[in-house]
C-alpha positions, 0 to 999 in steps of 0.5 A: 525748205521746212514747208516743203519737207513738212508737205512731203511728210503730210502727203506721204503719211496717208499714202504709206498708211493706205499702202500698208494698212491691214485689210483683214476682216475686222481690222480694216480701218477703212471698213471700221470708219466707213468709206466716206469718213476714211476717204475724207480724212485721207484726202484732207491730209493728202491735199494739205500736204500737197499744198504745202509741197507746192508752197514749200517748193515755190518758197524755197530758195534755190539751193546747191545742186546735188548733181548736174542733170545730163545733157540728154536728160531734157530730151528723155524727159519729153518722151517719158512725160508723153508716156506718163500722160498716156498712162495717167489717162489709161488709169481713168479710161475704160480698160484697154490693153495698156492698162492690162499690160501695165497693171497699175498705170497711175503708179507707173505714170507718177514714176515716169513723171518723177524720173523725167523731172529728176533727169532735168532738175538737179537742185536739192528741192527738186531731188527731194520732191521728185525723188520722194515721189519716185521712191514712193512709186517703187515701194507702192508698186511692190506693195500693191502688186503683192496683194492684188488679185487680178480680175479678168477684164477683157481689154478694148482697143477703144480704151487704148485709143481714148487713153492715147488721145487724151494723153497726147492731147494733155501732153501737148497742152502742157508742153506748149502752154500749161507748164510755163503758165503754171510753173513759170518754166518753159519746157523747150 
C-alpha cells in the first residue's frame, strides 16, 4: 500500500502545484523555466506517480471494505463511463456545444470516471485512488473556474459529432474488450 500512497502523492503534487502556482507576470515559474523544461519536469514527476499508482494498486493486497457498493452502482457506472468517454473526447476535438456547455470536459470526465468506480468498488485501495481523483477534480474545477477567462469560440456540431463518435467507440471498445484485457476485471 506504500507504493500506492507514494504514487498518489507524486502524481498529485505537480497537479496541485500547477493549479495553485502564481501566474503573475515575473512570478510564473512556467515562464521563468520555459515551457519545455517546466512541462518536462511536470510530466516526469506525474508519470512516475501514475506508474507507482498502477504498481501500488496491483501490488496491494485486497483490504477491508470501506463500504459495500450499492446494487445499482454497476449500472449507474456504465452510464457515467459513457458520459466520461464522450467528455474526454470533447476535450481534444474541435470545439463543440459539449465543450462550451461543460467548460472543462477533461476535468469533468475524470470526475465521472472516479465516481463511476467509487460506485462499484468499496475496498480501501479503490477508495484511496478513485476518491483522490474525485477530490482533486472538484478542487481543480473550482480553481480553474475562478481564474478562467472565457474566450468566445463558436461551437460546431461537427465537433460534437466527432466527440460523441470517438467517445462512444472508445467506451464500447473498453467495455467489451480492453477493461478485462488490461485490468483483469470484466465490466459485465
